[in-house]
All heavy atoms as a GROMACS GRO file, in nm:
protein
  628
    1MET      N    1   9.469  19.244   6.694
    1MET     CA    2   9.446  19.187   6.826
    1MET      C    3   9.310  19.235   6.875
    1MET      O    4   9.277  19.352   6.865
    1MET     CB    5   9.559  19.229   6.920
    1MET     CG    6   9.548  19.172   7.056
    1MET     SD    7   9.678  19.214   7.175
    1MET     CE    8   9.817  19.259   7.078
    2SER      N    9   9.232  19.144   6.931
    2SER     CA   10   9.099  19.181   6.977
    2SER      C   11   9.107  19.263   7.106
    2SER      O   12   9.202  19.253   7.183
    2SER     CB   13   9.013  19.057   7.000
    2SER     OG   14   9.041  18.997   7.124
    3GLN      N   15   9.005  19.341   7.127
    3GLN     CA   16   8.999  19.425   7.247
    3GLN      C   17   8.994  19.339   7.374
    3GLN      O   18   9.050  19.377   7.476
    3GLN     CB   19   8.878  19.519   7.241
    3GLN     CG   20   8.881  19.628   7.347
    3GLN     CD   21   9.003  19.719   7.339
    3GLN    OE1   22   9.044  19.761   7.231
    3GLN    NE2   23   9.064  19.747   7.452
    4ASP      N   24   8.929  19.222   7.367
    4ASP     CA   25   8.923  19.133   7.483
    4ASP      C   26   9.063  19.088   7.524
    4ASP      O   27   9.096  19.086   7.642
    4ASP     CB   28   8.837  19.010   7.453
    4ASP     CG   29   8.689  19.040   7.454
    4ASP    OD1   30   8.649  19.144   7.509
    4ASP    OD2   31   8.612  18.958   7.399
    5ILE      N   32   9.144  19.051   7.426
    5ILE     CA   33   9.281  19.007   7.455
    5ILE      C   34   9.362  19.120   7.516
    5ILE      O   35   9.435  19.102   7.613
    5ILE     CB   36   9.350  18.951   7.328
    5ILE    CG1   37   9.284  18.820   7.286
    5ILE    CG2   38   9.499  18.930   7.351
    5ILE    CD1   39   9.330  18.767   7.152
    6ILE      N   40   9.347  19.240   7.461
    6ILE     CA   41   9.418  19.356   7.514
    6ILE      C   42   9.376  19.383   7.658
    6ILE      O   43   9.460  19.408   7.745
    6ILE     CB   44   9.393  19.480   7.425
    6ILE    CG1   45   9.458  19.461   7.288
    6ILE    CG2   46   9.445  19.608   7.492
    6ILE    CD1   47   9.416  19.563   7.184
    7ASN      N   48   9.246  19.375   7.685
    7ASN     CA   49   9.196  19.400   7.821
    7ASN      C   50   9.247  19.296   7.920
    7ASN      O   51   9.286  19.331   8.033
    7ASN     CB   52   9.043  19.402   7.822
    7ASN     CG   53   8.986  19.523   7.751
    7ASN    OD1   54   9.054  19.622   7.729
    7ASN    ND2   55   8.860  19.514   7.714
    8ILE      N   56   9.248  19.170   7.880
    8ILE     CA   57   9.298  19.064   7.969
    8ILE      C   58   9.446  19.082   7.995
    8ILE      O   59   9.492  19.073   8.110
    8ILE     CB   60   9.268  18.925   7.909
    8ILE    CG1   61   9.116  18.900   7.910
    8ILE    CG2   62   9.342  18.815   7.984
    8ILE    CD1   63   9.072  18.782   7.827
    9ARG      N   64   9.524  19.109   7.889
    9ARG     CA   65   9.668  19.133   7.906
    9ARG      C   66   9.692  19.249   8.002
    9ARG      O   67   9.773  19.239   8.094
    9ARG     CB   68   9.732  19.162   7.770
    9ARG     CG   69   9.882  19.186   7.781
    9ARG     CD   70   9.942  19.243   7.656
    9ARG     NE   71   9.894  19.380   7.640
    9ARG     CZ   72   9.884  19.445   7.526
    9ARG    NH1   73   9.914  19.386   7.414
    9ARG    NH2   74   9.842  19.569   7.522
   10ASN      N   75   9.619  19.358   7.981
   10ASN     CA   76   9.637  19.476   8.067
   10ASN      C   77   9.596  19.447   8.211
   10ASN      O   78   9.660  19.496   8.305
   10ASN     CB   79   9.560  19.594   8.011
   10ASN     CG   80   9.622  19.648   7.884
   10ASN    OD1   81   9.738  19.621   7.853
   10ASN    ND2   82   9.544  19.723   7.807
   11GLU      N   83   9.491  19.368   8.229
   11GLU     CA   84   9.447  19.333   8.364
   11GLU      C   85   9.553  19.252   8.436
   11GLU      O   86   9.586  19.279   8.552
   11GLU     CB   87   9.317  19.253   8.355
   11GLU     CG   88   9.259  19.214   8.489
   11GLU     CD   89   9.129  19.136   8.474
   11GLU    OE1   90   9.060  19.150   8.372
   11GLU    OE2   91   9.100  19.059   8.567
   12ILE      N   92   9.610  19.153   8.368
   12ILE     CA   93   9.714  19.069   8.429
   12ILE      C   94   9.838  19.152   8.459
   12ILE      O   95   9.895  19.145   8.569
   12ILE     CB   96   9.746  18.949   8.340
   12ILE    CG1   97   9.626  18.854   8.336
   12ILE    CG2   98   9.871  18.876   8.389
   12ILE    CD1   99   9.638  18.741   8.236
   13LYS      N  100   9.880  19.234   8.363
   13LYS     CA  101   9.998  19.317   8.384
   13LYS      C  102   9.978  19.418   8.498
   13LYS      O  103  10.070  19.444   8.576
   13LYS     CB  104  10.035  19.388   8.254
   13LYS     CG  105  10.090  19.293   8.149
   13LYS     CD  106  10.117  19.360   8.018
   13LYS     CE  107  10.252  19.426   8.021
   13LYS     NZ  108  10.292  19.482   7.891
   14ALA      N  109   9.857  19.470   8.510
   14ALA     CA  110   9.827  19.565   8.618
   14ALA      C  111   9.834  19.497   8.754
   14ALA      O  112   9.889  19.553   8.850
   14ALA     CB  113   9.690  19.628   8.597
   15GLU      N  114   9.781  19.375   8.763
   15GLU     CA  115   9.787  19.302   8.890
   15GLU      C  116   9.931  19.269   8.927
   15GLU      O  117   9.969  19.276   9.044
   15GLU     CB  118   9.701  19.175   8.884
   15GLU     CG  119   9.553  19.201   8.887
   15GLU     CD  120   9.506  19.274   9.012
   15GLU    OE1  121   9.554  19.243   9.123
   15GLU    OE2  122   9.422  19.364   8.997
   16ILE      N  123  10.010  19.233   8.828
   16ILE     CA  124  10.152  19.206   8.855
   16ILE      C  125  10.220  19.332   8.907
   16ILE      O  126  10.291  19.328   9.008
   16ILE     CB  127  10.222  19.152   8.727
   16ILE    CG1  128  10.172  19.011   8.694
   16ILE    CG2  129  10.374  19.154   8.743
   16ILE    CD1  130  10.216  18.960   8.558
   17ALA      N  131  10.196  19.444   8.843
   17ALA     CA  132  10.258  19.570   8.884
   17ALA      C  133  10.213  19.610   9.025
   17ALA      O  134  10.295  19.649   9.109
   17ALA     CB  135  10.225  19.680   8.784
   18LYS      N  136  10.083  19.597   9.053
   18LYS     CA  137  10.031  19.634   9.186
   18LYS      C  138  10.089  19.546   9.296
   18LYS      O  139  10.105  19.591   9.409
   18LYS     CB  140   9.878  19.623   9.189
   18LYS     CG  141   9.807  19.735   9.119
   18LYS     CD  142   9.658  19.740   9.150
   18LYS     CE  143   9.584  19.626   9.087
   18LYS     NZ  144   9.438  19.636   9.100
   19SER      N  145  10.122  19.422   9.261
   19SER     CA  146  10.174  19.330   9.362
   19SER      C  147  10.321  19.357   9.395
   19SER      O  148  10.372  19.304   9.494
   19SER     CB  149  10.160  19.186   9.312
   19SER     OG  150  10.253  19.160   9.208
   20GLY      N  151  10.388  19.435   9.310
   20GLY     CA  152  10.530  19.462   9.333
   20GLY      C  153  10.624  19.361   9.270
   20GLY      O  154  10.744  19.372   9.284
   21TRP      N  155  10.568  19.262   9.203
   21TRP     CA  156  10.649  19.162   9.134
   21TRP      C  157  10.681  19.211   8.994
   21TRP      O  158  10.612  19.295   8.939
   21TRP     CB  159  10.572  19.030   9.121
   21TRP     CG  160  10.566  18.950   9.247
   21TRP    CD1  161  10.487  18.975   9.356
   21TRP    CD2  162  10.638  18.832   9.277
   21TRP    NE1  163  10.507  18.879   9.451
   21TRP    CE2  164  10.598  18.789   9.405
   21TRP    CE3  165  10.732  18.758   9.207
   21TRP    CZ2  166  10.652  18.674   9.465
   21TRP    CZ3  167  10.783  18.643   9.266
   21TRP    CH2  168  10.743  18.604   9.394
   22THR      N  169  10.786  19.154   8.936
   22THR     CA  170  10.815  19.175   8.794
   22THR      C  171  10.788  19.043   8.722
   22THR      O  172  10.789  18.935   8.785
   22THR     CB  173  10.961  19.216   8.770
   22THR    OG1  174  11.046  19.106   8.808
   22THR    CG2  175  10.998  19.341   8.848
   23LEU      N  176  10.769  19.051   8.592
   23LEU     CA  177  10.748  18.930   8.515
   23LEU      C  178  10.870  18.839   8.524
   23LEU      O  179  10.857  18.717   8.533
   23LEU     CB  180  10.715  18.964   8.369
   23LEU     CG  181  10.668  18.848   8.283
   23LEU    CD1  182  10.546  18.779   8.343
   23LEU    CD2  183  10.637  18.896   8.142
   24THR      N  184  10.988  18.898   8.526
   24THR     CA  185  11.112  18.820   8.540
   24THR      C  186  11.113  18.740   8.669
   24THR      O  187  11.146  18.621   8.669
   24THR     CB  188  11.235  18.913   8.533
   24THR    OG1  189  11.233  18.982   8.408
   24THR    CG2  190  11.364  18.836   8.547
   25ASP      N  191  11.074  18.805   8.780
   25ASP     CA  192  11.071  18.735   8.909
   25ASP      C  193  10.965  18.626   8.911
   25ASP      O  194  10.986  18.519   8.969
   25ASP     CB  195  11.048  18.834   9.023
   25ASP     CG  196  11.167  18.925   9.045
   25ASP    OD1  197  11.280  18.885   9.012
   25ASP    OD2  198  11.146  19.038   9.095
   26ILE      N  199  10.851  18.651   8.849
   26ILE     CA  200  10.744  18.551   8.842
   26ILE      C  201  10.793  18.429   8.765
   26ILE      O  202  10.773  18.315   8.807
   26ILE     CB  203  10.618  18.610   8.778
   26ILE    CG1  204  10.555  18.712   8.873
   26ILE    CG2  205  10.518  18.501   8.740
   26ILE    CD1  206  10.446  18.797   8.810
   27VAL      N  207  10.859  18.452   8.652
   27VAL     CA  208  10.910  18.342   8.571
   27VAL      C  209  11.015  18.262   8.648
   27VAL      O  210  11.018  18.140   8.642
   27VAL     CB  211  10.962  18.393   8.435
   27VAL    CG1  212  11.041  18.286   8.362
   27VAL    CG2  213  10.847  18.442   8.350
   28LYS      N  214  11.100  18.330   8.722
   28LYS     CA  215  11.199  18.259   8.805
   28LYS      C  216  11.129  18.166   8.904
   28LYS      O  217  11.171  18.052   8.924
   28LYS     CB  218  11.288  18.358   8.880
   28LYS     CG  219  11.393  18.424   8.793
   28LYS     CD  220  11.475  18.524   8.874
   28LYS     CE  221  11.570  18.601   8.785
   28LYS     NZ  222  11.641  18.707   8.860
   29GLU      N  223  11.022  18.216   8.965
   29GLU     CA  224  10.946  18.136   9.062
   29GLU      C  225  10.876  18.019   8.991
   29GLU      O  226  10.875  17.907   9.043
   29GLU     CB  227  10.844  18.224   9.134
   29GLU     CG  228  10.779  18.159   9.253
   29GLU     CD  229  10.875  18.129   9.366
   29GLU    OE1  230  10.978  18.198   9.381
   29GLU    OE2  231  10.847  18.033   9.442
   30MET      N  232  10.818  18.045   8.875
   30MET     CA  233  10.755  17.938   8.798
   30MET      C  234  10.856  17.830   8.763
   30MET      O  235  10.826  17.710   8.772
   30MET     CB  236  10.692  17.994   8.670
   30MET     CG  237  10.572  18.082   8.693
   30MET     SD  238  10.514  18.166   8.543
   30MET     CE  239  10.423  18.032   8.465
   31ASN      N  240  10.976  17.869   8.725
   31ASN     CA  241  11.081  17.774   8.688
   31ASN      C  242  11.130  17.694   8.808
   31ASN      O  243  11.168  17.578   8.794
   31ASN     CB  244  11.195  17.844   8.617
   31ASN     CG  245  11.157  17.889   8.477
   31ASN    OD1  246  11.063  17.838   8.417
   31ASN    ND2  247  11.229  17.987   8.426
   32LYS      N  248  11.129  17.755   8.928
   32LYS     CA  249  11.164  17.681   9.049
   32LYS      C  250  11.059  17.573   9.076
   32LYS      O  251  11.092  17.463   9.119
   32LYS     CB  252  11.169  17.775   9.170
   32LYS     CG  253  11.293  17.857   9.181
   32LYS     CD  254  11.287  17.937   9.311
   32LYS     CE  255  11.377  18.057   9.308
   32LYS     NZ  256  11.358  18.143   9.426
   33LEU      N  257  10.932  17.607   9.053
   33LEU     CA  258  10.823  17.513   9.079
   33LEU      C  259  10.817  17.402   8.975
   33LEU      O  260  10.767  17.293   9.003
   33LEU     CB  261  10.689  17.588   9.082
   33LEU     CG  262  10.672  17.690   9.194
   33LEU    CD1  263  10.548  17.776   9.171
   33LEU    CD2  264  10.664  17.619   9.329
   34HIS      N  265  10.865  17.429   8.854
   34HIS     CA  266  10.858  17.333   8.744
   34HIS      C  267  10.992  17.326   8.669
   34HIS      O  268  11.001  17.366   8.553
   34HIS     CB  269  10.747  17.373   8.646
   34HIS     CG  270  10.616  17.395   8.709
   34HIS    ND1  271  10.536  17.293   8.754
   34HIS    CD2  272  10.550  17.510   8.739
   34HIS    CE1  273  10.426  17.343   8.808
   34HIS    NE2  274  10.433  17.474   8.800
   35PRO      N  275  11.096  17.276   8.735
   35PRO     CA  276  11.228  17.273   8.671
   35PRO      C  277  11.233  17.187   8.544
   35PRO      O  278  11.320  17.206   8.460
   35PRO     CB  279  11.321  17.218   8.779
   35PRO     CG  280  11.232  17.150   8.876
   35PRO     CD  281  11.099  17.217   8.869
   36GLU      N  282  11.138  17.096   8.531
   36GLU     CA  283  11.135  17.010   8.413
   36GLU      C  284  11.069  17.078   8.293
   36GLU      O  285  11.076  17.028   8.181
   36GLU     CB  286  11.061  16.878   8.444
   36GLU     CG  287  10.910  16.890   8.460
   36GLU     CD  288  10.861  16.962   8.586
   36GLU    OE1  289  10.940  16.985   8.679
   36GLU    OE2  290  10.741  16.995   8.591
   37ASN      N  291  11.004  17.191   8.317
   37ASN     CA  292  10.930  17.259   8.211
   37ASN      C  293  10.949  17.410   8.226
   37ASN      O  294  10.854  17.482   8.259
   37ASN     CB  295  10.782  17.220   8.219
   37ASN     CG  296  10.704  17.269   8.100
   37ASN    OD1  297  10.761  17.294   7.994
   37ASN    ND2  298  10.574  17.284   8.117
   38THR      N  299  11.070  17.458   8.204
   38THR     CA  300  11.100  17.599   8.227
   38THR      C  301  11.046  17.686   8.113
   38THR      O  302  11.019  17.639   8.004
   38THR     CB  303  11.251  17.623   8.243
   38THR    OG1  304  11.317  17.582   8.124
   38THR    CG2  305  11.305  17.547   8.364
   39THR      N  306  11.033  17.815   8.145
   39THR     CA  307  10.985  17.912   8.048
   39THR      C  308  11.071  18.037   8.058
   39THR      O  309  11.164  18.042   8.139
   39THR     CB  310  10.836  17.943   8.069
   39THR    OG1  311  10.789  18.020   7.958
   39THR    CG2  312  10.810  18.015   8.200
   40THR      N  313  11.041  18.136   7.979
   40THR     CA  314  11.115  18.262   7.982
   40THR      C  315  11.016  18.378   7.996
   40THR      O  316  10.896  18.363   7.966
   40THR     CB  317  11.196  18.283   7.853
   40THR    OG1  318  11.104  18.294   7.742
   40THR    CG2  319  11.293  18.169   7.828
   41SER      N  320  11.067  18.491   8.036
   41SER     CA  321  10.983  18.611   8.044
   41SER      C  322  10.927  18.646   7.907
   41SER      O  323  10.810  18.684   7.894
   41SER     CB  324  11.064  18.729   8.098
   41SER     OG  325  11.109  18.703   8.227
   42GLN      N  326  11.010  18.631   7.805
   42GLN     CA  327  10.966  18.661   7.668
   42GLN      C  328  10.852  18.569   7.627
   42GLN      O  329  10.756  18.614   7.563
   42GLN     CB  330  11.083  18.648   7.571
   42GLN     CG  331  11.048  18.693   7.430
   42GLN     CD  332  11.015  18.841   7.422
   42GLN    OE1  333  11.086  18.923   7.478
   42GLN    NE2  334  10.908  18.875   7.354
   43ASN      N  335  10.861  18.442   7.663
   43ASN     CA  336  10.756  18.347   7.629
   43ASN      C  337  10.623  18.386   7.694
   43ASN      O  338  10.518  18.388   7.628
   43ASN     CB  339  10.796  18.206   7.671
   43ASN     CG  340  10.698  18.102   7.629
   43ASN    OD1  341  10.640  18.108   7.520
   43ASN    ND2  342  10.677  18.003   7.714
   44ILE      N  343  10.626  18.419   7.822
   44ILE     CA  344  10.503  18.458   7.892
   44ILE      C  345  10.450  18.590   7.835
   44ILE      O  346  10.330  18.605   7.813
   44ILE     CB  347  10.526  18.467   8.044
   44ILE    CG1  348  10.566  18.330   8.102
   44ILE    CG2  349  10.403  18.522   8.115
   44ILE    CD1  350  10.463  18.220   8.087
   45SER      N  351  10.538  18.682   7.809
   45SER     CA  352  10.498  18.810   7.750
   45SER      C  353  10.431  18.790   7.614
   45SER      O  354  10.327  18.851   7.585
   45SER     CB  355  10.619  18.902   7.737
   45SER     OG  356  10.581  19.025   7.684
   46ASN      N  357  10.489  18.702   7.534
   46ASN     CA  358  10.430  18.672   7.403
   46ASN      C  359  10.293  18.608   7.417
   46ASN      O  360  10.200  18.640   7.341
   46ASN     CB  361  10.521  18.581   7.321
   46ASN     CG  362  10.645  18.652   7.271
   46ASN    OD1  363  10.650  18.774   7.265
   46ASN    ND2  364  10.746  18.575   7.235
   47LYS      N  365  10.278  18.518   7.513
   47LYS     CA  366  10.148  18.454   7.536
   47LYS      C  367  10.044  18.558   7.578
   47LYS      O  368   9.928  18.551   7.534
   47LYS     CB  369  10.159  18.345   7.643
   47LYS     CG  370  10.231  18.221   7.594
   47LYS     CD  371  10.235  18.116   7.704
   47LYS     CE  372  10.300  17.988   7.656
   47LYS     NZ  373  10.288  17.880   7.754
   48LEU      N  374  10.083  18.653   7.662
   48LEU     CA  375   9.991  18.759   7.702
   48LEU      C  376   9.950  18.844   7.581
   48LEU      O  377   9.833  18.879   7.565
   48LEU     CB  378  10.054  18.848   7.810
   48LEU     CG  379  10.063  18.787   7.949
   48LEU    CD1  380  10.153  18.872   8.037
   48LEU    CD2  381   9.925  18.771   8.009
   49THR      N  382  10.046  18.874   7.497
   49THR     CA  383  10.019  18.957   7.379
   49THR      C  384   9.929  18.885   7.279
   49THR      O  385   9.838  18.945   7.223
   49THR     CB  386  10.151  18.997   7.312
   49THR    OG1  387  10.228  19.074   7.405
   49THR    CG2  388  10.128  19.080   7.188
   50ARG      N  389   9.953  18.756   7.260
   50ARG     CA  390   9.874  18.678   7.163
   50ARG      C  391   9.741  18.628   7.220
   50ARG      O  392   9.657  18.580   7.146
   50ARG     CB  393   9.955  18.557   7.115
   50ARG     CG  394  10.071  18.590   7.025
   50ARG     CD  395  10.131  18.464   6.964
   50ARG     NE  396  10.162  18.363   7.065
   50ARG     CZ  397  10.282  18.342   7.118
   50ARG    NH1  398  10.383  18.417   7.081
   50ARG    NH2  399  10.302  18.247   7.205
   51GLY      N  400   9.728  18.633   7.353
   51GLY     CA  401   9.607  18.580   7.415
   51GLY      C  402   9.608  18.429   7.423
   51GLY      O  403   9.502  18.366   7.421
   52THR      N  404   9.727  18.369   7.436
   52THR     CA  405   9.738  18.224   7.441
   52THR      C  406   9.786  18.171   7.576
   52THR      O  407   9.821  18.053   7.588
   52THR     CB  408   9.833  18.173   7.330
   52THR    OG1  409   9.962  18.234   7.347
   52THR    CG2  410   9.778  18.205   7.192
   53LEU      N  411   9.785  18.256   7.678
   53LEU     CA  412   9.823  18.212   7.812
   53LEU      C  413   9.720  18.111   7.861
   53LEU      O  414   9.599  18.136   7.853
   53LEU     CB  415   9.828  18.332   7.908
   53LEU     CG  416   9.883  18.305   8.048
   53LEU    CD1  417  10.035  18.289   8.040
   53LEU    CD2  418   9.848  18.419   8.142
   54LYS      N  419   9.766  17.996   7.909
   54LYS     CA  420   9.676  17.894   7.960
   54LYS      C  421   9.615  17.940   8.092
   54LYS      O  422   9.677  18.014   8.168
   54LYS     CB  423   9.750  17.763   7.984
   54LYS     CG  424   9.802  17.697   7.860
   54LYS     CD  425   9.880  17.572   7.897
   54LYS     CE  426   9.947  17.510   7.778
   54LYS     NZ  427  10.031  17.395   7.818
   55TYR      N  428   9.494  17.893   8.117
   55TYR     CA  429   9.428  17.925   8.244
   55TYR      C  430   9.513  17.878   8.361
   55TYR      O  431   9.528  17.949   8.460
   55TYR     CB  432   9.289  17.860   8.246
   55TYR     CG  433   9.209  17.893   8.369
   55TYR    CD1  434   9.172  18.024   8.399
   55TYR    CD2  435   9.167  17.792   8.455
   55TYR    CE1  436   9.098  18.054   8.512
   55TYR    CE2  437   9.092  17.821   8.567
   55TYR     CZ  438   9.057  17.952   8.596
   55TYR     OH  439   8.983  17.980   8.707
   56SER      N  440   9.573  17.760   8.348
   56SER     CA  441   9.659  17.709   8.456
   56SER      C  442   9.778  17.801   8.480
   56SER      O  443   9.821  17.819   8.595
   56SER     CB  444   9.706  17.566   8.425
   56SER     OG  445   9.781  17.563   8.305
   57GLU      N  446   9.832  17.861   8.374
   57GLU     CA  447   9.943  17.955   8.389
   57GLU      C  448   9.895  18.084   8.456
   57GLU      O  449   9.966  18.140   8.541
   57GLU     CB  450  10.004  17.986   8.253
   57GLU     CG  451  10.076  17.868   8.190
   57GLU     CD  452  10.112  17.889   8.044
   57GLU    OE1  453  10.033  17.952   7.969
   57GLU    OE2  454  10.220  17.842   8.005
   58ALA      N  455   9.778  18.129   8.419
   58ALA     CA  456   9.722  18.250   8.482
   58ALA      C  457   9.698  18.225   8.631
   58ALA      O  458   9.730  18.311   8.714
   58ALA     CB  459   9.592  18.290   8.414
   59LYS      N  460   9.647  18.107   8.666
   59LYS     CA  461   9.625  18.074   8.807
   59LYS      C  462   9.758  18.068   8.883
   59LYS      O  463   9.767  18.113   8.997
   59LYS     CB  464   9.551  17.941   8.820
   59LYS     CG  465   9.404  17.952   8.788
   59LYS     CD  466   9.331  17.819   8.801
   59LYS     CE  467   9.335  17.769   8.943
   59LYS     NZ  468   9.254  17.649   8.964
   60GLU      N  469   9.861  18.014   8.818
   60GLU     CA  470   9.992  18.004   8.883
   60GLU      C  471  10.051  18.143   8.905
   60GLU      O  472  10.105  18.172   9.012
   60GLU     CB  473  10.086  17.918   8.801
   60GLU     CG  474  10.218  17.896   8.869
   60GLU     CD  475  10.303  17.790   8.804
   60GLU    OE1  476  10.268  17.741   8.695
   60GLU    OE2  477  10.407  17.757   8.862
   61ILE      N  478  10.040  18.229   8.805
   61ILE     CA  479  10.088  18.367   8.820
   61ILE      C  480  10.014  18.435   8.934
   61ILE      O  481  10.075  18.499   9.020
   61ILE     CB  482  10.073  18.445   8.688
   61ILE    CG1  483  10.173  18.393   8.584
   61ILE    CG2  484  10.092  18.596   8.711
   61ILE    CD1  485  10.148  18.443   8.443
   62ALA      N  486   9.883  18.419   8.937
   62ALA     CA  487   9.803  18.480   9.043
   62ALA      C  488   9.848  18.430   9.181
   62ALA      O  489   9.864  18.509   9.274
   62ALA     CB  490   9.655  18.451   9.021
   63SER      N  491   9.870  18.301   9.192
   63SER     CA  492   9.913  18.244   9.320
   63SER      C  493  10.049  18.299   9.362
   63SER      O  494  10.069  18.333   9.479
   63SER     CB  495   9.919  18.091   9.306
   63SER     OG  496   9.967  18.033   9.425
   64ILE      N  497  10.141  18.309   9.269
   64ILE     CA  498  10.275  18.359   9.300
   64ILE      C  499  10.269  18.502   9.353
   64ILE      O  500  10.340  18.536   9.447
   64ILE     CB  501  10.366  18.350   9.175
   64ILE    CG1  502  10.400  18.203   9.146
   64ILE    CG2  503  10.495  18.432   9.194
   64ILE    CD1  504  10.466  18.179   9.012
   65ILE      N  505  10.182  18.585   9.296
   65ILE     CA  506  10.175  18.725   9.339
   65ILE      C  507  10.074  18.746   9.452
   65ILE      O  508  10.046  18.860   9.491
   65ILE     CB  509  10.145  18.820   9.222
   65ILE    CG1  510  10.006  18.798   9.163
   65ILE    CG2  511  10.253  18.809   9.115
   65ILE    CD1  512   9.964  18.901   9.059
   66GLY      N  513  10.024  18.636   9.508
   66GLY     CA  514   9.935  18.645   9.623
   66GLY      C  515   9.792  18.684   9.587
   66GLY      O  516   9.724  18.749   9.666
   67ARG      N  517   9.747  18.643   9.471
   67ARG     CA  518   9.611  18.672   9.426
   67ARG      C  519   9.537  18.542   9.400
   67ARG      O  520   9.596  18.436   9.384
   67ARG     CB  521   9.610  18.754   9.296
   67ARG     CG  522   9.686  18.885   9.299
   67ARG     CD  523   9.611  18.990   9.378
   67ARG     NE  524   9.658  19.125   9.350
   67ARG     CZ  525   9.756  19.186   9.413
   67ARG    NH1  526   9.823  19.123   9.506
   67ARG    NH2  527   9.788  19.310   9.383
   68ASN      N  528   9.405  18.550   9.395
   68ASN     CA  529   9.320  18.439   9.356
   68ASN      C  530   9.238  18.482   9.236
   68ASN      O  531   9.197  18.597   9.226
   68ASN     CB  532   9.223  18.400   9.468
   68ASN     CG  533   9.292  18.332   9.583
   68ASN    OD1  534   9.378  18.247   9.565
   68ASN    ND2  535   9.255  18.372   9.703
   69ILE      N  536   9.214  18.388   9.147
   69ILE     CA  537   9.119  18.412   9.038
   69ILE      C  538   8.987  18.354   9.087
   69ILE      O  539   8.980  18.238   9.126
   69ILE     CB  540   9.166  18.344   8.908
   69ILE    CG1  541   9.297  18.406   8.862
   69ILE    CG2  542   9.058  18.356   8.800
   69ILE    CD1  543   9.360  18.338   8.742
   70GLU      N  544   8.885  18.434   9.085
   70GLU     CA  545   8.758  18.395   9.143
   70GLU      C  546   8.647  18.406   9.040
   70GLU      O  547   8.640  18.503   8.965
   70GLU     CB  548   8.728  18.488   9.261
   70GLU     CG  549   8.606  18.453   9.338
   70GLU     CD  550   8.591  18.542   9.459
   70GLU    OE1  551   8.687  18.554   9.537
   70GLU    OE2  552   8.483  18.601   9.474
   71TRP      N  553   8.562  18.306   9.036
   71TRP     CA  554   8.445  18.308   8.949
   71TRP      C  555   8.330  18.368   9.029
   71TRP      O  556   8.291  18.315   9.133
   71TRP     CB  557   8.409  18.166   8.904
   71TRP     CG  558   8.510  18.107   8.812
   71TRP    CD1  559   8.642  18.081   8.840
   71TRP    CD2  560   8.490  18.070   8.677
   71TRP    NE1  561   8.704  18.028   8.730
   71TRP    CE2  562   8.612  18.019   8.628
   71TRP    CE3  563   8.380  18.072   8.593
   71TRP    CZ2  564   8.627  17.973   8.499
   71TRP    CZ3  565   8.395  18.024   8.464
   71TRP    CH2  566   8.517  17.976   8.419
   72VAL      N  567   8.279  18.478   8.981
   72VAL     CA  568   8.173  18.551   9.051
   72VAL      C  569   8.049  18.553   8.962
   72VAL      O  570   8.057  18.586   8.843
   72VAL     CB  571   8.218  18.695   9.084
   72VAL    CG1  572   8.108  18.772   9.155
   72VAL    CG2  573   8.346  18.692   9.167
   73SER      N  574   7.936  18.523   9.020
   73SER     CA  575   7.811  18.522   8.944
   73SER      C  576   7.778  18.662   8.895
   73SER      O  577   7.791  18.760   8.968
   73SER     CB  578   7.697  18.471   9.031
   73SER     OG  579   7.574  18.481   8.962
   74ASN      N  580   7.736  18.669   8.770
   74ASN     CA  581   7.690  18.797   8.718
   74ASN      C  582   7.537  18.794   8.701
   74ASN      O  583   7.481  18.868   8.624
   74ASN     CB  584   7.759  18.833   8.585
   74ASN     CG  585   7.727  18.735   8.474
   74ASN    OD1  586   7.651  18.642   8.493
   74ASN    ND2  587   7.786  18.756   8.359
   75THR      N  588   7.474  18.703   8.773
   75THR     CA  589   7.329  18.683   8.782
   75THR      C  590   7.267  18.623   8.656
   75THR      O  591   7.147  18.604   8.653
   75THR     CB  592   7.252  18.811   8.822
   75THR    OG1  593   7.261  18.907   8.717
   75THR    CG2  594   7.305  18.869   8.952
   76LYS      N  595   7.343  18.593   8.554
   76LYS     CA  596   7.288  18.524   8.438
   76LYS      C  597   7.288  18.374   8.467
   76LYS      O  598   7.390  18.318   8.505
   76LYS     CB  599   7.372  18.550   8.312
   76LYS     CG  600   7.363  18.691   8.264
   76LYS     CD  601   7.445  18.706   8.137
   76LYS     CE  602   7.443  18.849   8.088
   76LYS     NZ  603   7.521  18.868   7.966
   77THR      N  604   7.176  18.311   8.453
   77THR     CA  605   7.167  18.168   8.474
   77THR      C  606   7.097  18.103   8.356
   77THR      O  607   7.014  18.167   8.290
   77THR     CB  608   7.090  18.134   8.604
   77THR    OG1  609   6.959  18.190   8.595
   77THR    CG2  610   7.161  18.189   8.727
   78LYS      N  611   7.129  17.979   8.335
   78LYS     CA  612   7.065  17.904   8.228
   78LYS      C  613   6.927  17.861   8.274
   78LYS      O  614   6.910  17.811   8.384
   78LYS     CB  615   7.150  17.783   8.191
   78LYS     CG  616   7.095  17.706   8.076
   78LYS     CD  617   7.187  17.591   8.040
   78LYS     CE  618   7.126  17.513   7.926
   78LYS     NZ  619   7.208  17.401   7.890
   79GLU      N  620   6.832  17.880   8.191
   79GLU     CA  621   6.695  17.841   8.227
   79GLU      C  622   6.653  17.716   8.158
   79GLU      O  623   6.698  17.679   8.058
   79GLU     CB  624   6.598  17.953   8.190
   79GLU     CG  625   6.628  18.076   8.274
   79GLU     CD  626   6.530  18.188   8.242
   79GLU    OE1  627   6.425  18.164   8.184
   79GLU    OE2  628   6.562  18.302   8.277
   0.00000   0.00000   0.00000
């Protein structure tokens, strides 16, 4: 597993922990929002481990725990 995937997984898991939510509770909320396309805690956990979590899923998790994903300039621009 690449270090980038490990760092992203740890960042997401840390934000979940800081928010006071559990992955189980997040998945329950996701399933309420999308009853036609349910998931499991194990599925989300596996996606985090493999680095295959969709950006839309990351945004939804962030929204559920009261966070925003924000694109911030790092001052690199295309010339």
